[in-house]
C-alpha positions, 0 to 999 in steps of 0.5 A: 228615451231621449233621441241620440240625433235630437241631441246631437242637434241641442250640441250643435246648437250649443257649438254654434250658438244659433239654429241657423249655425247648427242647421249649417254644421248638421247639413239640415234646414233650420227649420229641421232644427227648429223641429228636432229641438222642439220635440227635444224639449217636449221630451224633456219636459223643459225649455232649452233655449232663450232668444239672445239677439240673433242666436240662443241662449242655453237655459240650466236643463240645456247645459246639462244635457250638453255636458252629458252629450259630448259623452254620448256621441263620443260612446256612439263615434266609437261604436260606430268605429267598432261596427264599421272595422267589423263588417270590413266595408267603408261605407257611410258618410265622413266629413272631412275638412281642410285648409283652402291649399290643401283642400284644393291641392290635395283633398280633390284628387284625393276625393276622386281616388276614394269615390273609384275605390269606395263608391259607397262613401260619401264624403263631404268637404268643409274648407275650414282653418285650424282655429275651426276645424281643430274644434270642429273635429272635438264637437264630431262636426268634422271626422278627420281634418287636414292641417298643417305645421309650419317649421318649428311652429307646430299647432298643438292638438288636444290629448283626445286627438291623433294626427298622421303625416301625409306630405311635406310642402315646400314654399317659395317667394314670389316677387315681382318679375321686376324685382332686381332679384327675380331673375334669381335661382335661389336666393338667401331668405336674408336678401329679401327679409326687408321686403314689404310682406303680403301675409296671411290675414292677421291672427292666423296661424300662417301670419304669426308663423311669417312674423315668427321667421321675418324676427329670427333673421333680426328684423321687425317686418313690414305687413304692407298687405294681409290676404287670404286668397292666393290669386289675389296674393298672386295679382298684388304682387304682378302689380308690384305692391310686395314679396310673399311665401307661397307655398306649391300645393294648391297655388294654381296659375302664376302671373306673367308678372310674378316670379316664384324663387326657392329660399335657403334656409327653405321654407317648409311645412308638414302637412298632416291629418288628424281626427279623434282617437275614439273614431280610430278604427273606423275604416273610412279614416284609414282609407282617406289617409291613404288616398291622401298619401296617394294624392300627395306622391302623385302630386310630387 
């Protein structure tokens, strides 16, 4: 009989293209992945991977197994959810992923609340943007993930997933303290639309949203810099290198040389959690959503 754990290992190798990538996703060593793979090859009596540069390529036998493994893991997850629900206890391991500012400002306090309420539940956090967290949830590498829908630019989830709102987050425009408009209590977005902008990484959901918002005001945006890390953006703004949209969630310390000014129309994003439908009965997921909402309420 084929081992589910070994099939899960092969599934991770297929998803990540290498033994090291699979080991990182499964939180084990590369040698453990190699051992599981060797045992699975002995069970099926065929080679399952071939070397391909720094990674590996699946053989035809492996592709057949992986095709069935997705269905097997889904059934296993449904069975685990049913057993957990029947037992009524919140135990085991929960894999949670989140975008960076959500991990900093929302997930961290939620994990503390979860640990207090359910000490037998172990939660592992991975920082992932939606482009990575959606496939991670689809593969089963993450049980639940946190993402954002910017107003007017929702993220499309696969039909196999469900979502739940957690909180609404508002963003301000960050300006150098020396900027002529930095003293204002409220700005019209049109007043700053022509500024040089410090955006998120090119091709990211947030970067595309920002370009869309600025173009909707009738101007081709000037993206002076593309930076992911919030504190780096704030340091650049303090140096007079541009303006940026700064969500309030997980913002952290603001340098002396930066002023945060609300704008109208307001720049709003909806923070939501999502997970696979076949895991919806897991009490651990329900508990995580509840504590994320409690942490959001405390955040205000």
